[in-house]
C-alpha positions as CSV (number, residue, x, y, z in Angstrom):
1,M,-19.1,-14.7,18.9
2,I,-18.6,-12.8,15.7
3,Y,-15.9,-10.2,15.6
4,S,-14.4,-8.0,12.8
5,I,-10.8,-8.3,11.8
6,I,-8.6,-6.5,9.3
7,T,-7.5,-9.0,6.6
8,G,-5.9,-6.7,4.1
9,T,-4.3,-3.2,3.9
10,G,-3.3,-0.8,1.2
11,S,-2.2,2.8,0.8
12,Y,-1.1,5.4,-1.7
13,I,1.6,7.8,-0.9
14,P,1.8,10.6,-3.5
15,T,5.0,10.8,-5.5
16,K,5.5,14.6,-5.2
17,S,7.6,15.5,-2.1
18,V,7.2,19.1,-0.9
19,K,10.0,20.1,1.6
20,N,9.9,22.9,4.1
21,E,12.3,25.0,2.1
22,D,9.8,25.0,-0.8
23,F,7.8,27.5,1.2
24,L,10.6,30.0,1.5
25,A,9.1,32.1,-1.4
26,H,5.5,32.0,-0.2
27,E,3.8,35.2,0.8
28,F,2.4,34.4,4.2
29,Y,-0.2,36.4,6.1
30,D,-0.9,36.4,9.8
31,T,-4.6,37.1,9.4
32,Y,-6.8,38.7,6.7
33,D,-4.8,41.3,4.8
34,K,-2.0,41.4,7.5
35,P,1.3,40.1,6.2
36,L,3.6,38.2,8.5
37,E,6.3,40.4,9.8
38,K,8.8,37.6,10.5
39,P,11.0,36.3,7.6
40,N,9.8,33.0,6.1
41,K,13.0,31.2,7.2
42,E,12.2,32.0,10.8
43,V,8.6,30.9,10.4
44,I,9.5,27.6,8.7
45,D,12.1,26.8,11.4
46,K,9.6,27.4,14.1
47,F,7.0,25.3,12.3
48,L,9.5,22.4,12.1
49,E,10.2,22.7,15.9
50,I,6.5,22.7,16.8
51,T,5.2,20.1,14.4
52,T,8.2,17.9,13.5
53,I,7.1,18.1,9.8
54,A,10.0,18.4,7.4
55,E,8.2,17.4,4.2
56,R,4.8,16.3,3.0
57,R,3.4,14.6,-0.1
58,H,1.1,16.2,-2.7
59,V,-0.7,14.5,-5.6
60,T,0.2,15.4,-9.2
61,D,-2.2,17.6,-11.1
62,D,-3.8,14.6,-13.0
63,L,-5.1,12.9,-9.8
64,V,-8.1,13.5,-7.5
65,T,-9.1,12.0,-4.3
66,S,-11.2,9.1,-5.8
67,D,-8.2,8.2,-7.9
68,I,-5.8,7.7,-5.1
69,A,-8.5,6.0,-3.0
70,H,-8.9,3.5,-5.9
71,F,-5.2,2.8,-5.8
72,A,-5.2,2.1,-2.0
73,A,-8.4,0.0,-2.3
74,E,-7.0,-2.2,-5.1
75,E,-3.9,-2.9,-2.9
76,A,-6.1,-3.7,0.1
77,I,-8.2,-6.1,-1.9
78,K,-5.1,-7.8,-3.2
79,S,-3.6,-8.0,0.2
80,A,-6.7,-9.6,1.7
81,G,-6.9,-12.1,-1.2
82,I,-10.7,-11.7,-1.6
83,D,-13.0,-11.5,-4.6
84,K,-14.1,-7.9,-4.8
85,E,-17.6,-9.0,-5.9
86,D,-18.1,-10.4,-2.3
87,L,-17.9,-7.0,-0.7
88,D,-21.0,-6.0,1.2
89,Y,-20.1,-2.3,1.8
90,I,-17.6,0.3,0.5
91,I,-17.4,3.1,3.1
92,F,-15.3,6.0,2.0
93,A,-14.2,8.6,4.6
94,H,-13.2,12.0,3.1
95,N,-13.9,15.6,3.7
96,F,-13.6,17.6,0.4
97,G,-14.6,15.3,-2.4
98,D,-12.8,15.4,-5.7
99,V,-11.1,18.8,-5.9
100,K,-9.4,19.2,-9.3
101,S,-6.1,21.1,-9.8
102,D,-7.8,23.6,-12.2
103,N,-11.1,23.9,-10.4
104,R,-11.0,24.1,-6.6
105,R,-14.6,23.3,-6.1
106,T,-15.9,20.3,-4.0
107,D,-17.3,17.6,-6.2
108,I,-19.2,14.9,-4.2
109,V,-21.9,13.8,-6.6
110,P,-21.9,10.9,-7.3
111,A,-20.5,9.8,-4.0
112,L,-16.8,9.1,-4.0
113,A,-17.4,5.6,-2.8
114,S,-19.6,5.0,-5.8
115,R,-16.7,6.3,-8.0
116,V,-14.3,3.9,-6.4
117,K,-16.7,1.0,-6.9
118,Y,-16.9,2.0,-10.6
119,K,-13.1,2.2,-10.9
120,L,-12.7,-1.2,-9.2
121,G,-15.2,-2.7,-11.8
122,I,-17.5,-4.1,-9.1
123,A,-20.7,-5.2,-10.7
124,S,-22.6,-6.5,-7.6
125,P,-25.5,-4.2,-6.6
126,D,-25.2,-5.7,-3.1
127,A,-21.9,-3.8,-2.5
128,V,-23.4,-0.7,-0.9
129,A,-21.2,2.3,-1.4
130,Y,-21.4,5.5,0.6
131,D,-19.3,8.4,1.9
132,L,-18.6,9.5,5.5
133,P,-17.5,13.0,6.2
134,F,-16.4,13.2,9.9
135,G,-13.2,15.3,9.9
136,C,-9.8,13.7,10.4
137,P,-11.4,10.9,12.5
138,G,-13.5,9.8,9.5
139,W,-11.6,6.7,8.6
140,L,-11.7,5.4,12.1
141,Q,-15.4,6.2,12.4
142,A,-16.0,4.3,9.2
143,V,-14.2,1.4,10.7
144,I,-16.4,1.6,13.8
145,Q,-19.5,1.6,11.5
146,A,-18.1,-1.4,9.6
147,D,-17.5,-3.2,12.9
148,Y,-21.2,-2.7,13.8
149,F,-22.3,-4.0,10.4
150,I,-20.2,-7.1,10.8
151,R,-20.9,-7.9,14.4
152,S,-24.7,-7.6,13.7
153,G,-24.5,-10.2,11.0
154,D,-25.4,-7.6,8.3
155,A,-22.1,-8.0,6.5
156,K,-19.1,-10.3,6.1
157,K,-16.6,-8.2,4.0
158,I,-16.3,-4.4,4.0
159,L,-13.8,-2.1,2.3
160,V,-13.1,1.0,4.4
161,I,-11.2,3.8,2.7
162,G,-9.7,7.1,4.0
163,A,-8.4,9.6,1.5
164,D,-8.1,13.4,1.1
165,V,-6.3,15.9,-1.0
166,L,-5.6,18.7,1.4
167,S,-3.1,20.5,-0.8
168,R,-5.9,21.9,-2.9
169,I,-8.0,23.3,0.0
170,S,-5.1,24.8,2.0
171,D,-4.6,28.6,1.7
172,P,-1.2,29.3,0.1
173,H,-1.0,32.5,2.2
174,D,-1.6,30.8,5.5
175,R,1.4,29.2,7.2
176,D,-0.9,26.4,8.3
177,S,-0.8,25.2,4.7
178,M,2.6,23.7,5.6
179,L,0.7,21.1,7.8
180,Y,-1.4,19.6,5.1
181,A,-0.7,16.7,2.8
182,D,-2.4,14.2,0.5
183,G,-2.8,10.5,0.7
184,A,-5.1,7.4,0.8
185,G,-5.3,4.3,2.9
186,A,-7.7,1.4,2.9
187,V,-8.5,-1.8,4.8
188,I,-10.6,-4.9,4.2
189,M,-12.6,-5.9,7.3
190,E,-14.0,-9.4,7.5
191,A,-16.2,-11.4,10.0
192,T,-14.6,-14.1,12.1
193,E,-15.9,-16.3,14.9
194,S,-13.9,-16.6,18.1
195,D,-14.4,-17.8,21.6
196,T,-12.1,-15.0,22.9
197,P,-12.3,-11.3,22.0
198,V,-10.3,-10.5,18.8
199,G,-10.3,-7.8,16.2
200,F,-12.1,-4.6,17.2
201,I,-13.1,-5.3,20.8
202,A,-14.1,-1.8,21.9
203,H,-14.3,1.8,20.7
204,K,-15.3,5.3,21.9
205,T,-16.5,8.4,20.0
206,R,-17.4,11.9,21.2
207,S,-18.4,15.1,19.4
208,D,-17.9,18.5,21.2
209,T,-19.8,20.9,19.1
210,Q,-21.2,23.6,21.4
211,V,-17.8,25.2,22.3
212,Y,-15.4,23.8,19.7
213,L,-17.5,23.6,16.5
214,N,-15.5,26.2,14.5
215,M,-11.9,25.4,15.5
216,L,-11.6,24.0,12.0
217,H,-13.8,25.6,9.3
218,M,-13.8,26.9,5.8
219,G,-13.0,30.5,5.0
220,K,-11.6,32.9,2.4
221,S,-7.9,33.2,1.8
222,F,-5.9,35.5,4.0
223,K,-5.0,37.3,0.8
224,V,-7.5,37.3,-2.1
225,D,-5.6,37.4,-5.4
226,E,-5.6,35.8,-8.9
227,V,-4.8,32.4,-7.4
228,T,-7.1,32.3,-4.4
229,G,-10.0,34.2,-5.9
230,D,-13.3,33.5,-4.1
231,N,-12.4,29.9,-3.1
232,L,-12.8,28.7,0.4
233,Y,-9.9,27.2,2.3
234,L,-9.4,25.2,5.5
235,K,-8.9,27.5,8.5
236,M,-7.8,26.4,12.0
237,N,-7.5,27.8,15.5
238,G,-4.3,25.9,16.2
239,R,-3.7,26.9,19.8
240,R,-7.2,26.1,21.0
241,L,-7.3,22.9,19.0
242,Y,-3.9,21.8,20.5
243,Q,-5.2,22.3,24.1
244,Y,-8.6,20.6,23.3
245,A,-6.8,17.6,21.9
246,L,-4.5,17.3,25.0
247,D,-7.5,17.6,27.3
248,T,-9.8,15.1,25.6
249,V,-8.0,12.6,23.4
250,P,-6.3,10.7,26.3
251,L,-9.7,10.5,28.0
252,A,-11.4,9.0,24.9
253,I,-8.5,6.4,24.6
254,K,-8.8,5.5,28.2
255,A,-12.6,5.1,27.9
256,A,-12.1,2.7,25.0
257,L,-9.5,0.7,26.9
258,D,-11.7,0.6,30.0
259,K,-14.5,-0.8,27.9
260,S,-12.2,-3.4,26.5
261,G,-10.7,-4.4,29.8
262,V,-7.2,-3.9,28.4
263,H,-4.6,-2.0,30.5
264,I,-2.3,0.5,28.8
265,E,0.7,-1.7,29.7
266,D,-0.7,-4.5,27.5
267,V,-0.9,-2.2,24.4
268,S,1.8,-2.8,21.9
269,K,1.3,0.3,19.7
270,V,-0.7,3.5,19.9
271,L,-1.5,4.8,16.5
272,I,-2.7,8.4,16.7
273,H,-3.8,10.7,13.9
274,Q,-0.8,12.8,13.1
275,A,-1.5,16.5,12.8
276,N,1.4,17.7,14.9
277,G,4.2,15.6,16.2
278,K,4.7,17.5,19.5
279,M,1.0,17.4,20.2
280,D,0.9,13.6,19.8
281,D,3.9,13.3,22.2
282,A,2.0,15.4,24.7
283,I,-1.2,13.3,24.2
284,L,0.7,10.1,24.8
285,K,2.3,11.4,27.9
286,R,-1.1,12.5,29.3
287,L,-2.6,9.1,28.4
288,Y,0.0,7.2,30.4
289,A,-0.2,9.7,33.2
290,L,-3.9,8.7,33.6
291,Y,-2.5,5.3,34.7
292,G,0.1,6.8,37.0
293,I,2.9,6.0,34.5
294,P,5.3,8.9,34.2
295,E,6.8,8.0,30.8
296,A,5.4,6.1,27.8
297,P,7.5,3.3,26.2
298,A,9.9,4.8,23.7
299,D,8.7,2.8,20.7
300,V,4.9,2.6,21.5
301,M,3.8,5.4,19.1
302,P,5.0,5.0,15.5
303,M,5.3,8.3,13.6
304,S,5.2,9.2,9.9
305,I,4.4,12.9,10.1
306,S,7.9,14.1,9.6
307,W,7.9,13.0,6.0
308,L,4.2,12.5,5.2
309,G,2.6,15.5,7.0
310,N,-1.0,15.6,8.0
311,S,-3.0,13.6,5.4
312,S,-6.3,13.8,7.4
313,V,-8.3,10.6,7.1
314,A,-5.5,8.8,5.3
315,T,-3.1,9.1,8.2
316,L,-4.2,6.1,10.3
317,P,-4.8,3.5,7.5
318,T,-1.5,4.6,5.8
319,L,0.4,4.2,9.0
320,F,-1.1,0.8,9.7
321,D,-0.3,-0.4,6.2
322,L,3.3,0.8,6.4
323,I,3.8,-1.1,9.7
324,M,2.0,-4.3,8.6
325,K,4.1,-4.5,5.5
326,E,7.3,-3.8,7.4
327,N,7.8,-0.4,5.6
328,L,8.2,1.7,8.8
329,H,11.7,1.4,10.3
330,N,11.9,-0.2,13.8
331,H,8.2,-0.8,14.1
332,E,6.2,-4.1,13.8
333,I,2.8,-5.5,14.8
334,N,2.6,-9.2,15.5
335,P,-0.3,-11.7,15.9
336,G,-1.8,-11.4,19.3
337,D,-0.7,-7.8,19.8
338,T,-3.3,-5.3,21.0
339,I,-3.1,-1.8,19.5
340,V,-5.0,1.4,19.8
341,F,-6.2,3.7,17.1
342,A,-7.2,7.3,17.9
343,S,-8.0,10.5,16.0
344,V,-9.2,14.0,16.5
345,G,-10.5,16.5,14.0
346,A,-13.1,18.9,12.7
347,G,-16.4,18.9,14.5
348,M,-14.8,18.7,16.9
349,N,-14.8,14.9,16.8
350,I,-12.7,12.3,18.7
351,N,-12.6,8.6,18.4
352,A,-10.6,5.7,19.7
353,A,-10.6,1.9,19.1
354,V,-8.9,-1.1,20.7
355,Y,-7.8,-3.8,18.2
356,T,-6.3,-7.2,19.0
357,L,-4.7,-9.1,16.1
358,Q,-5.6,-12.7,15.5
359,L,-3.1,-15.3,16.6
C-alpha cells in the first residue's frame, strides 16, 4: 500500500526575543475602555504561572509571514534532499496573510503559497500552490490533506508549511498579547510503499461551530489610540476555550488512536499545539485517564512554549523539526516510533494524527 511519510523538516525561529518583563510598561485593559486595576508585575507573574510562557519570538520589521515561511521551506527541501521542481503541491497554512509592520492589514492576494513558490524559484506549473486557513490546527489539517493526495496516487511529493506572525495582530492593550508569537515550520511529505502501516496511519478532525464559533475572533483594541486606530486584533475567550480544549482534545486524540489500532502506551511522543503549558498538561492527563492510566510518562510531551510562546500553525512543525534535528533537550524520536500530533484553535477546530516513523 501507499503511505505518506515525512522526509524533511525545516523551521524558522525569529531572532527577536521578547521576555515577560518587556510588558511591564504596557497599558493593559481588562475589557473595552476599562483599565486593569492590578499592577503589571502581578499580571505578568500570574500569566507565567498559568501559561508557563517566559518569553516569545517576534519577527523583525523587515519580514512578513511569507518570508519566514520561505526560510522554513528551503530548509525542509534541503533536509529531504529533493529537487524542488518535483513538488506536486505546496500547501500553506496561515491565518492572517502577510501583515506588514507599518500596515496592519491582511494581505492574501496572491496566495501566500504562491509567494513562497515564487521565492523558491519553482518554475513547474504542476506544483499547485494554495493556502489553508483553519486556525491553529491549520498545519496539521494541511498535512491531513496532503496525506489524502498522496495515498490516492494524486501526488508523490508535497511541501506543507505552517507560518503566522501573531505579534502584529495582537492587541497591545490586551494581556492576551503576551501569549502570541511568530514562527514558521515546514515538512516534505513523500509517497512510500509498505506492507505494514507506516507514516500517517490515522487522523481525526472535528469542528464545533454552533456553540464555540466566536471563542477566537477579530475585534477592535481594548483601547483605541494612535497605535491601534481602527485595526482589528485577535480576541479570545480564554476560560471557555481552556475548558473546551480539556473536554474535546483528548477525545479527538483517542478517536485517531482507536482508528489506527495503536494503544496510548505504544506512543513515544505526544506533540500538542502549545497555546498554554498548563492546559496541555491537563489535556495529557485527561487523555491517559481515558485509558485508565492515572499519570502520563514524564517525557512523553515535549514542550517549547516557555521560550517560543504560541506561534499558531508554526508550533507543531517547529517542535517536530527541533526534535528531529536533536535541538530540543532530552527529547528524541527514533525510527519505528509512533507519535501523535494534535491541535486546537479558532473555529473551533480540533485535529489529531497518528504517525509511525519508517524503520
